[in-house]
C-alpha positions in Angstrom: 0.0 0.0 0.0 1.3 3.5 -0.8 0.3 7.1 -0.1 1.2 10.1 -2.1 2.2 13.6 -1.1 3.2 16.3 -3.6 3.7 13.7 -6.3 5.9 11.5 -4.2 5.0 7.9 -3.4 5.5 6.6 0.1 5.2 2.9 1.1 3.4 2.8 4.4 6.1 1.2 6.5 6.8 1.4 10.2 8.9 4.4 11.1 12.5 3.8 10.3 13.6 5.7 13.4 14.1 4.0 16.7 15.2 5.9 19.7 18.6 4.3 20.6 20.1 6.9 22.9 19.5 10.3 24.3 21.6 13.0 22.6 23.5 14.8 25.2 26.0 17.4 24.4 29.3 15.6 23.6 32.1 18.0 22.9 34.5 17.2 20.1 37.8 18.9 19.6 38.1 19.0 15.9 38.2 22.0 13.5 36.6 22.2 10.1 38.0 19.8 7.5 39.0 19.9 3.9 37.9 16.8 2.1 38.3 14.5 -0.9 41.9 13.6 -1.4 42.9 13.1 -5.0 45.2 10.4 -6.2 48.9 11.2 -5.8 52.2 9.6 -6.6 53.1 9.2 -3.0 51.5 7.7 0.0 50.6 9.7 3.1 48.9 8.9 6.4 46.8 11.8 7.5 45.2 12.4 10.9 41.4 12.5 10.5 40.9 15.5 12.7 42.8 18.2 10.7 44.0 19.1 7.3 46.4 21.8 6.1 43.7 23.4 4.1 41.5 23.9 7.1 40.9 27.6 7.6 41.8 27.3 11.3 40.5 30.8 11.9 39.9 31.4 15.6 36.6 32.9 16.6 37.7 36.3 17.8 36.7 39.8 18.3 39.4 42.5 18.0 39.4 45.4 20.4 39.6 49.0 19.2 43.0 49.2 20.7 46.2 48.2 18.9 46.5 44.9 20.6 44.7 41.9 19.2 43.0 40.1 22.1 43.0 36.3 22.2 40.6 33.9 24.0 42.2 31.6 26.5 41.1 28.5 24.7 39.9 27.3 21.4 37.0 24.9 21.8 37.2 23.9 18.2 40.7 22.6 18.5 42.2 25.3 16.1 45.4 27.0 16.8 45.3 30.1 18.9 45.9 33.6 17.4 48.9 33.8 19.7 50.5 30.9 17.7 49.5 32.5 14.4 50.5 36.1 14.9 52.6 36.1 18.0 51.4 36.9 21.5 52.5 40.5 21.4 51.6 41.3 17.8 50.0 44.6 17.2 48.4 46.0 14.1 49.9 49.3 12.8 47.9 52.3 11.9 50.0 52.7 8.8 47.9 52.6 5.6 49.9 49.5 4.5 48.6 47.6 7.5 46.8 45.0 5.4 50.0 44.1 3.6 51.7 43.8 7.0 48.9 41.6 8.3 49.1 39.5 5.2 52.8 39.0 5.6 52.3 37.8 9.1 49.6 35.4 7.9 51.8 34.1 5.1 54.5 33.4 7.6 52.0 31.5 9.7 51.0 29.5 6.7 54.6 28.5 6.1 54.7 27.4 9.7 51.8 25.1 9.1 54.3 22.8 7.3 55.8 22.1 10.7 52.4 21.3 12.3 52.3 17.4 12.7 49.1 17.1 10.6 50.9 14.9 8.1 52.6 11.6 9.0 54.8 10.7 6.1 56.1 7.3 5.1 59.6 8.5 4.1 61.9 11.4 4.7 61.6 12.8 1.2 57.9 13.3 1.6 58.6 15.3 4.8 60.0 18.1 2.6 56.8 18.4 0.7 55.2 21.9 0.9 51.6 22.8 1.6 51.1 23.3 -2.1 51.8 19.6 -2.6 48.8 18.5 -0.5 46.2 17.0 -2.7 43.2 19.3 -3.3 40.0 18.4 -1.5 37.5 19.0 -4.2 38.3 17.8 -7.7 35.7 20.0 -9.4 36.8 22.0 -12.3 35.4 25.4 -13.2 34.2 24.1 -16.5 31.5 22.1 -14.8 29.7 25.2 -13.4 26.1 25.2 -14.4 23.6 27.9 -15.2 24.2 31.5 -15.6 27.4 31.5 -13.4 29.2 29.1 -15.9 32.6 30.4 -16.9 32.4 33.4 -14.5 35.1 34.2 -12.0 34.9 36.1 -8.8 37.2 39.2 -8.8 40.2 39.1 -6.4 40.0 41.1 -3.2 40.8 44.8 -3.3 42.8 46.8 -0.8 39.8 47.4 1.4 40.8 51.0 2.3 38.0 53.1 0.7 35.9 52.8 3.8 38.1 55.4 5.4 37.4 57.9 2.6 33.7 57.3 2.9 33.6 57.6 6.7 36.7 59.2 8.2 35.5 58.2 11.7 36.4 54.6 10.9 40.1 55.5 11.1 39.9 55.3 14.8 39.0 51.7 14.5 41.5 50.8 11.7 43.1 48.1 13.8 39.9 46.1 13.9 38.8 46.8 10.4 42.2 46.1 8.8 42.4 42.9 10.8 39.0 41.9 9.6 39.9 42.5 6.0 43.1 40.7 6.5 41.2 37.6 7.7 38.9 37.9 4.7 41.9 38.1 2.3 43.6 35.2 4.0 40.4 33.0 3.6 40.2 33.9 -0.1 43.9 33.0 -0.5 43.4 29.7 1.3 40.3 28.8 -0.7 42.2 29.7 -3.9 45.1 27.5 -2.8 43.2 24.5 -1.4 40.0 24.5 -3.4 40.7 26.1 -6.7 38.9 29.3 -5.9 35.6 30.5 -4.4 33.7 29.6 -7.6 34.6 25.9 -7.1 34.4 25.9 -3.3 30.8 27.1 -3.5 29.7 24.1 -5.5 29.8 21.6 -2.7 26.4 20.2 -3.8 28.1 18.7 -6.8 30.1 16.4 -4.5 28.2 16.1 -1.2 24.8 14.5 -0.8 23.4 12.5 -3.7 25.0 12.9 -7.1 24.0 11.0 -10.2 26.3 9.9 -13.0 25.8 7.6 -16.0 27.0 4.7 -13.9 25.0 5.2 -10.8 24.5 7.2 -7.6 27.2 8.5 -5.2 26.3 9.6 -1.7 28.8 11.5 0.5 28.4 13.0 3.9 30.8 14.8 6.2 30.4 13.3 9.7 33.7 13.0 11.4 32.2 12.1 14.7 30.5 8.9 13.4 32.1 5.5 14.0 30.2 3.8 11.2 27.5 4.8 8.7 25.0 3.1 6.4 22.6 4.5 3.8 19.1 3.2 4.5 15.7 3.8 2.9 12.8 2.4 1.0 15.2 1.2 -1.8 16.9 -1.3 0.5 14.0 -2.0 3.0 15.8 0.1 5.7 18.5 -2.6 6.0 21.4 -1.3 7.9 23.8 -3.9 6.6 22.8 -3.5 2.9 24.7 -0.4 2.0 27.5 0.3 4.5 29.5 3.4 3.8 33.3 3.9 3.9 35.1 6.7 5.7 38.1 8.6 4.4 40.8 10.4 6.4 38.7 13.5 6.8 35.6 12.1 8.2 33.7 11.9 4.9 31.5 8.8 4.5 30.8 7.6 1.0 29.0 4.9 -1.0 28.5 4.3 -4.7 25.4 2.5 -5.8 25.7 1.3 -9.4 22.7 1.3 -11.7 20.4 -1.7 -11.8 20.9 -4.2 -14.6 18.2 -2.5 -16.7 20.1 0.8 -16.4 17.6 2.3 -13.9 18.9 4.1 -10.8 19.4 2.0 -7.7 17.4 4.5 -5.7 14.0 5.3 -7.4 12.8 8.8 -7.5 10.7 9.7 -4.5 12.3 7.1 -2.2 12.7 7.9 1.5 16.3 7.9 2.6 18.3 8.5 5.7 21.8 7.9 7.0 22.2 5.6 10.1 25.3 6.4 12.1 27.0 4.9 15.2 28.0 8.1 17.0 29.5 9.1 20.4 25.9 9.7 21.5 24.5 6.4 20.2 22.9 5.1 17.1 21.2 7.8 15.1 19.2 8.1 11.9 19.5 11.4 10.2 18.2 13.1 7.1 21.3 13.7 4.8 22.6 17.2 5.4 22.6 18.1 1.7 19.2 16.6 1.0 17.3 18.4 -1.8 13.8 17.4 -0.6 12.2 16.1 2.6 8.7 15.4 3.6 6.6 14.4 6.6 5.0 11.1 5.7 1.5 10.4 6.8 1.4 9.2 10.4 5.0 10.1 11.2 6.4 13.0 13.2 10.1 13.2 12.0 10.6 14.2 8.4 12.2 11.9 5.9 14.8 12.7 3.3 13.6 12.2 -0.3 15.8 11.1 -3.1 14.5 13.7 -5.6 15.5 12.9 -9.2 12.4 13.0 -11.5 12.7 11.8 -15.1 13.9 14.5 -17.6 10.4 14.8 -19.1 9.0 15.7 -15.6 11.6 18.3 -14.7 10.6 21.9 -14.9 12.4 23.9 -17.6 12.7 27.6 -17.1 11.1 29.6 -19.9 11.7 33.2 -19.0 14.9 35.2 -18.4 15.4 36.9 -15.1 14.5 40.6 -14.9 17.2 43.1 -14.6 17.7 44.6 -11.2 15.5 47.7 -10.8 16.9 51.0 -9.7 14.5 51.2 -6.8 13.3 48.1 -4.9 9.6 47.8 -3.9 9.3 44.5 -2.1 6.2 42.5 -1.4 7.0 40.2 1.5 5.0 37.0 1.3 4.6 33.6 2.9 3.3 31.0 0.4 1.7 28.7 2.9 -0.5 31.4 4.5 -1.3 33.2 1.2 -4.8 31.8 0.7 -8.0 33.4 1.9 -9.0 29.9 3.0 -8.0 28.2 6.2 -5.3 25.9 4.6 -1.7 25.7 3.6 -1.5 27.3 0.1 0.6 25.7 -2.6 3.3 27.0 -4.9 1.0 26.6 -7.8 -1.9 28.5 -6.2 0.5 31.3 -5.2 1.8 31.4 -8.8 -1.7 31.6 -10.3 -3.5 33.8 -7.7 -1.0 35.9 -5.8 1.7 36.8 -8.2 -0.7 38.7 -10.6 -2.0 40.6 -7.6 1.5 41.6 -6.6 2.2 42.8 -10.2 -1.1 44.8 -10.3 -0.3 46.5 -7.0 2.9 47.9 -8.6 5.6 46.1 -6.6 8.7 45.0 -8.6 10.0 42.2 -6.2 8.5 39.5 -4.1 10.3 38.2 -1.1 9.4 34.6 -0.2 9.6 33.5 3.4 9.8 30.0 4.8 11.3 28.4 1.6 13.9 26.3 3.3 12.4 23.2 4.9 11.4 23.6 8.5 9.6 20.9 10.5 7.8 23.4 12.8 5.4 25.3 10.7 4.8 28.0 13.4 8.5 29.0 13.3 7.6 31.1 10.2 10.4 29.2 8.4 13.2 30.5 10.7 14.0 27.1 12.4 15.4 25.5 9.3 16.0 21.7 9.3 17.0 21.0 5.7 18.9 23.9 4.1 18.9 22.7 0.5 15.3 21.6 0.4 12.3 23.8 -0.4 9.3 23.4 2.0 7.3 20.3 0.9 4.2 21.7 2.6 3.6 23.8 -0.5 4.6 21.4 -3.2 7.6 19.9 -5.0 10.9 21.6 -6.0 9.6 21.8 -9.6 6.4 23.5 -8.4 8.6 26.2 -6.8 10.6 26.6 -10.0 7.4 27.1 -11.9 6.4 29.9 -9.4 9.7 31.7 -9.8 9.5 31.4 -13.6 6.0 32.9 -13.6 7.3 35.8 -11.5 10.1 36.4 -14.0 7.5 36.4 -16.8 5.7 39.2 -14.9 8.9 41.2 -14.5 9.1 40.5 -10.7 12.4 39.8 -8.9 12.1 36.9 -6.5 14.1 37.3 -3.3 14.5 34.5 -0.8 14.4 35.0 3.0 17.5 32.9 3.7 18.4 31.7 7.2 22.2 31.3 7.8 22.1 32.9 11.2 21.0 29.7 13.1 19.5 26.3 12.7 16.7 24.2 14.2 17.5 22.5 17.5 16.0 19.3 16.1 18.2 16.2 16.2 15.8 13.9 14.3 15.4 15.8 11.1 17.9 18.7 11.4 21.7 19.4 11.6 21.8 19.4 15.4 24.0 16.6 16.8 24.2 15.3 13.2 27.3 13.1 13.8 26.5 12.7 17.5 28.6 15.7 18.6 27.4 19.2 19.5 30.3 20.9 17.6 29.8 19.4 14.2 28.3 22.4 12.3 28.0 24.6 15.3 29.9 26.0 18.2 30.0 23.7 21.2 28.5 24.6 24.5 26.7 27.8 25.3 28.3 29.7 22.4 26.5 27.3 20.0 23.1 27.9 21.5 20.7 30.9 21.1 18.8 31.0 24.3 16.0 33.2 23.1 15.4 31.3 19.8 16.1 27.8 21.2 18.3 27.1 18.1 21.9 26.2 17.2 24.5 28.7 16.1 26.9 28.0 13.2 30.7 28.0 13.7 31.7 30.3 10.8 35.3 29.6 11.5 34.9 26.0 10.3 36.1 25.3 6.8 33.3 22.8 6.1 30.6 25.1 7.5 31.8 27.8 5.1 31.6 25.3 2.3 28.1 24.3 3.3 26.7 27.8 3.7 28.3 29.3 0.6 27.2 26.3 -1.4 23.7 26.7 0.0 23.4 30.3 -1.1 24.7 29.4 -4.6 22.3 26.5 -4.8 19.2 28.6 -4.5 20.5 31.1 -7.1 21.7 28.5 -9.5 19.0 25.8 -9.3 15.9 27.8 -8.6 16.9 31.2 -10.2 16.2 33.3 -7.2 17.3 36.9 -7.8 18.8 37.5 -4.4 18.3 37.1 -0.7 17.1 38.8 2.5 19.6 37.5 5.1 17.8 36.9 8.3 19.2 37.5 11.8 22.4 39.2 10.7 22.7 41.2 13.9 22.7 37.9 15.8 25.5 36.6 13.6 27.8 39.7 13.9 27.9 39.9 17.7 28.6 37.3 20.3 25.8 38.8 22.4 23.5 38.4 19.4 22.1 41.9 19.9 20.1 40.6 23.0 19.6 42.9 25.9 21.9 45.4 24.1 21.0 49.0 23.2 23.0 50.3 20.3 23.7 54.0 20.6 25.8 54.5 17.5 29.1 54.6 19.4 31.6 52.9 17.0 33.2 50.9 19.8 29.9 48.9 20.0 30.6 47.6 16.5 34.3 47.1 16.5 35.3 45.4 19.7 35.4 42.2 21.7 31.7 41.6 21.1 32.1 41.4 17.3 32.2 37.9 15.8 34.9 38.4 13.2 34.4 34.9 11.8 30.7 35.7 11.1 31.4 39.1 9.6 34.1 37.5 7.4 31.5 34.8 6.2 29.1 37.6 5.3 31.8 39.3 3.3 32.6 36.0 1.5 28.9 35.2 0.7 28.4 38.8 -0.7 31.6 38.4 -2.7 30.3 35.1 -4.1 26.8 36.4 -4.9 27.8 39.6 -6.5 30.8 38.1 -8.3 28.9 35.3 -10.0 25.5 37.1 -10.2 26.1 40.8 -10.7 22.3 41.5 -10.9 21.5 39.7 -7.7 20.3 41.7 -4.6 21.3 41.1 -1.0 19.5 42.6 1.9 20.7 42.2 5.5 18.4 42.3 8.5 20.6 44.3 10.9 19.2 46.4 13.7 22.5 47.5 15.1 23.5 50.0 12.3 26.9 48.4 11.8 29.0 50.9 9.8 30.4 49.6 6.4 27.4 47.1 6.2 26.3 48.3 2.8 29.7 49.1 1.4 31.3 46.8 -1.3 33.7 44.1 0.1 36.6 45.3 -2.1 36.3 48.7 -0.5 36.5 47.1 3.0 32.7 46.7 3.7 30.5 43.8 4.5 29.0 43.9 1.0 25.2 44.1 1.3 23.2 46.1 -1.2 20.6 47.1 1.4 20.0 47.1 5.2 16.5 46.6 6.5 15.7 49.9 8.3 14.1 48.1 11.3 13.9 51.1 13.7 11.1 52.7 11.6 8.5 50.0 12.4 9.4 50.2 16.1 9.0 53.9 16.1 5.5 53.7 14.6 4.4 51.1 17.2 5.8 53.4 19.9 3.8 56.4 18.5 0.6 54.4 18.0 0.6 53.8 21.8 0.4 57.5 22.3 -2.2 60.2 21.8 -1.9 62.2 18.6 -1.0 65.3 20.6 2.2 63.6 21.8 3.5 62.9 18.3 6.6 64.9 17.5 7.2 65.8 13.9 11.0 66.1 14.4 11.1 62.7 16.1 9.3 61.1 13.1 11.6 62.8 10.6 14.8 61.9 12.5 13.8 58.2 12.7 13.0 58.1 9.0 16.2 59.7 7.9 18.6 58.3 10.5 20.6 56.1 8.2 24.2 56.0 7.1 25.4 58.0 4.1 25.9 56.0 0.9 24.5 52.9 2.5 21.1 52.0 1.1 18.2 51.0 3.3 14.9 49.2 2.7 12.2 51.0 4.7 9.0 49.5 6.0 6.2 50.6 8.3 5.5 47.0 9.3 6.6 43.6 8.3 5.6 40.1 9.3 7.2 40.7 12.8 4.5 43.3 13.7 1.7 41.0 12.6 2.6 38.0 14.8 0.4 36.9 17.6 1.1 39.0 20.7 1.4 42.1 18.5 -0.9 43.9 16.1 -0.8 45.3 12.7 -0.8 49.1 12.3 -4.4 48.9 11.1 -5.4 47.0 14.1 -3.5 49.3 16.5 -5.4 52.2 14.9 -8.9 50.8 14.5 -9.0 47.8 16.8 -12.5 46.2 17.3 -14.2 48.8 15.1 -12.8 46.9 12.1 -15.3 44.1 12.8 -18.4 46.3 12.4 -17.7 49.5 10.6 -15.7 48.8 7.5 -18.7 48.4 5.2 -19.4 51.5 3.1 -23.1 51.2 3.5 -22.8 51.6 7.3 -21.8 54.8 9.1 -18.1 55.1 9.9 -16.7 56.0 13.4 -14.1 58.6 14.4 -11.7 55.7 15.2 -12.2 54.3 11.7 -11.8 57.7 10.0 -8.6 58.4 12.0 -7.2 54.9 11.4 -7.7 54.9 7.6 -6.2 58.4 7.3 -3.1 57.7 9.4 -2.6 54.2 7.9 -2.1 55.9 4.5 0.0 58.7 5.8 2.3 56.4 7.7 3.0 54.2 4.7 3.6 57.1 2.3 6.0 59.1 4.6 7.8 55.8 5.3 8.3 55.3 1.6 9.0 58.9 1.0 11.7 59.5 3.6 12.7 56.1 5.0 15.2 54.7 2.4 16.1 53.7 -1.1 13.8 50.6 -1.1 10.4 49.8 0.4 8.8 46.6 1.9 5.3 45.6 2.7 4.1 42.3 4.2 1.3 40.8 2.2 -2.2 41.9 3.2 -1.0 45.0 5.1 -1.4 47.1 2.0 -5.2 47.1 2.7 -4.9 47.1 6.5 -5.3 43.4 7.2 -7.2 43.0 10.5 -6.1 41.0 13.5 -2.8 39.1 13.7 -1.0 36.0 12.5 -1.3 32.8 14.6 0.0 29.6 13.1 -2.0 26.4 13.8 -0.6 24.8 17.0 -1.5 22.3 19.6 -0.9 22.4 23.4 2.8 22.2 24.2 4.1 20.5 27.4 7.5 22.0 28.2 10.3 20.1 29.9 10.0 22.4 32.9 6.4 21.3 33.4 4.8 24.5 32.0 1.9 24.1 29.5 1.7 26.5 26.6 -1.9 26.5 25.3 -2.5 26.0 21.6 -5.2 27.2 19.2 -6.7 23.8 18.4 -4.5 23.8 15.3 -6.7 26.4 13.7 -5.8 28.1 10.4 -8.2 31.0 11.0 -5.5 33.5 11.8 -3.0 31.9 9.4 -4.4 33.1 6.1 -4.6 36.3 4.1 -8.1 37.8 3.5 -7.4 39.2 0.1 -11.1 39.3 -0.5 -11.4 42.1 1.9 -9.1 44.4 -0.1 -10.8 43.4 -3.3 -14.4 44.1 -2.1 -15.3 47.6 -3.4 -18.1 47.8 -0.8 -15.5 47.7 2.1 -13.2 50.4 3.3 -10.3 48.1 3.0 -10.5 48.6 -0.8 -9.7 52.3 -0.5 -6.5 51.5 1.5 -5.5 48.9 -1.1 -6.0 51.4 -3.9 -3.9 54.0 -2.1 -1.0 51.5 -1.7 -1.3 50.7 -5.4 -1.2 54.4 -6.3 1.8 54.9 -4.0 3.8 52.1 -5.8 2.9 53.4 -9.2 3.9 56.9 -8.2 7.3 55.7 -7.3 7.6 53.7 -10.5 6.8 56.9 -12.5 9.0 59.3 -10.6 11.7 57.1 -9.0 11.8 59.4 -6.0 13.2 56.8 -3.6 16.5 56.7 -5.4 16.7 60.4 -6.3 19.8 62.1 -5.1 17.8 65.2 -4.3 16.2 65.1 -0.8 15.5 68.1 1.3 13.3 68.5 4.4 12.1 72.1 4.5 9.6 72.0 7.3 8.8 70.0 10.4 6.5 72.3 12.3 5.5 71.1 15.8 2.7 73.6 16.2 1.0 73.1 12.8 1.9 69.4 12.8 3.2 69.8 9.2 6.1 68.0 7.5 7.2 69.1 4.1 10.1 67.6 2.1 11.3 67.3 -1.5 12.5 64.2 -3.2 13.4 64.4 -6.8 10.9 66.7 -8.6 8.2 65.9 -6.0 7.1 67.9 -3.0 5.5 65.9 -0.2 3.2 67.7 2.3 1.9 65.9 5.4 -0.6 67.5 7.8 -0.7 65.3 10.9 -3.0 67.6 12.8 -6.1 65.9 14.0 -8.5 68.8 13.4 -6.8 71.8 11.8 -6.8 72.3 8.1 -4.8 75.2 6.6 -5.8 77.5 3.7 -3.3 79.5 1.7 -0.5 77.6 3.5 2.9 78.5 2.0 5.5 75.8 1.4 9.0 76.2 0.0 10.5 74.4 -3.0 13.7 74.2 -5.0 12.4 74.5 -8.6 10.2 77.2 -10.0 7.2 76.6 -12.3 3.8 74.9 -12.2 2.9 72.1 -9.8 0.0 69.7 -9.8 -1.3 67.1 -7.4 -0.2 63.6 -8.3 -1.2 61.8 -5.2 -3.8 62.7 -2.6 -4.6 60.5 0.4 -7.9 62.3 0.9 -9.2 61.3 -2.5 -12.6 59.5 -2.4 -11.2 56.4 -4.2 -8.8 56.0 -1.3 -11.5 56.3 1.4 -10.9 60.0 2.0 -13.2 63.0 2.1 -12.3 64.5 -1.3 -11.4 68.0 0.0 -8.9 68.9 -2.7 -9.5 70.0 -6.3 -7.2 67.9 -8.5 -7.6 70.3 -11.5 -6.0 73.1 -9.6 -2.6 74.4 -10.7 0.0 75.8 -8.3 2.4 78.4 -9.5 5.6 79.3 -7.6 6.7 82.7 -6.6 10.3 83.8 -6.2 11.8 84.6 -2.8 13.3 82.5 0.0 10.9 80.6 2.2 11.9 77.8 4.6 15.4 78.1 3.1 14.1 77.4 -0.4 14.4 79.8 -3.3 10.8 79.5 -4.3 7.4 78.7 -2.8 3.7 78.3 -3.5 0.4 78.4 -1.6 -1.9 75.4 -1.0 -4.7 74.0 1.0 -3.6 71.3 3.6 -6.6 69.4 5.1 -6.1 67.7 8.4 -4.7 64.2 8.4 -3.8 64.2 4.8 -0.7 63.5 2.7 -0.5 65.2 -0.7 2.3 64.9 -3.3 2.9 67.7 -5.8 4.9 67.3 -9.0 6.6 69.9 -11.1 4.8 69.6 -14.4 6.1 72.8 -16.2 9.1 75.0 -15.7 9.0 78.8 -15.7 8.1 80.3 -19.0 10.9 82.0 -20.9 10.4 85.8 -21.0 
């Protein structure tokens, strides 16, 4: 008997997993490894725990002083920085410091020849240099697939331009130059030991399951395992049928030749796992590089799926990827909860129903959450269990490809919300304790555990972790044609305190000191280097609340390399203000928050994202209108003062956020029309180990859906808010004001509650006063001529009171006003936002 799920057939067998041991934290003292020795003309015996190509970078923070501070111990077994650079080494403030650091590093690399990581059979071999060590990955650049084929990643630059961009960084040159030196050293080691970053980032061509004309090869890095077998439907879960062999570096491997009829030995859709004898007991795990995994009917742990459909069933992309737009207008979406019905939506339904909606609204990019497989649906996709597998709840990998291809046909970029900041704590279907040790992919002990998220933290100083994560980023770009990423939890990555219980004040010592995780920042530099080197049109957005300087400066100039930073403080400010009376709102406070960003570092602004919609919080619309939304949103019923205020401020908040907040804009699906209530994923009662009981919601989908029908219903007031959001997006498309170099704030009047600013050829006027409207109100402007209204939040179509005449023309007069050379008079109704465009310059006399 079989059952099917997303096109995959599952024999209904008893669970293959048997609990053999409790997985307690067993520490292992082994650094990251370089793998896959090639054949050589001489024989060597190599210790399994180390290789000369291991990065061996200690996890450090560098103080703002000249001395480089060194931890007392290295839990990952790597050599200390004292051994590498000398206990009393200091970094000079001389501009050539990078070259000096590099020289020190190169001397250290020469010393690696003396480290007893190689036991040789004869004296002659003892003279062999590091360059003679066989390369770990025999993958040539010519095997690169897709659009990155034949491309190379430019070599590192000098990394000194950051000091020209921001002279205040000179005071932290020690830290920054050390950071860039570590990055350059890693690039050099990867070039030497792996053939370059382009090859290094294709680990998926060697690890996991790979298919050749002769059969299937499966490889897994699990140095802590004592034995390993590949088990699954294809061999009736027989542990003794397909025993794997281990090489010197802890890589387990097995080759399964084709059947006699030429068919693969593992049928497409078969469940597979690796069974290992580990220091913590016998363990069945989903392969770390698995490309698809599902939760079979009647089972709790997920199962890995060997996904290799026949050629005629594989999706073939039909449309080219759009070019990167100058301004980014992102529609943040969760496929599973994108249906008006109480269910998990599919990739196909999102493709057919939601993508056209996004296009019509005027957004030019869709950001997909919860793509990487996660066994706990209510984690919103942030507790990833299988990093290379798309979530099977919504369909197959080919269904996801079809969705992305349709988005490209519509001219939409598709960004992926990628999680490299942490991983699920699950041991049955995730990476945690994969080889029976707690320091396999992660830091051991407390450093490898995020106490607030209950998740594991990667060891970015491990060679194989770097291979895994860099390959993961490339996999999604290469295989699925994603157009870029929103990197989640970057603040948690960059600091050993993870940004918890820390208030960032902007003091540079908060960013460049002992609390900085240099390994993690170096990884972010590498992954941005990889993405932008191979895919120049790709976009990277980092979720950073700290305001780390250099975050959005190119890597070759000394920066971290992101294209955009999420401007997270803006949403927090709006929630803070919504808890206050209107009379307490300060115009200067609003303007300061919206414009408080680093020069020449682009930001994506948003009034609210998915975070503000989660259970325990409320959307902006619900903060504003609360329970009145249940009874007074129909146009055939009288409104209330709360509804009128809420609709007016909802539109103003979104427009001023887009107008002043950054060079990009983001909206979470449904919030464009003021989606009511909150998000609450289906969940049952939880019994915690400490005895506490967390109540569930009877596994209800009622609050885990998007009521798009509300925004579409012309008889509801939601429709007016949706139409305003659409007009706002199309205004930006027409005028490109978010990326205009001209921005000037001419008025922030606390008495009148007026904010006036220019962006490009547009003049924005906001009247936040709750009752006062102003006739013949003079505002300043830069350019003379005739202005007309191009967007009016008070328009009847948008649920307003239609107090302005859109046929009116506004002519400037000369003379300085509000520090502007010209000005014109207008009518500013209370609680309105109006945008004026220069439509005709001054007539020639």
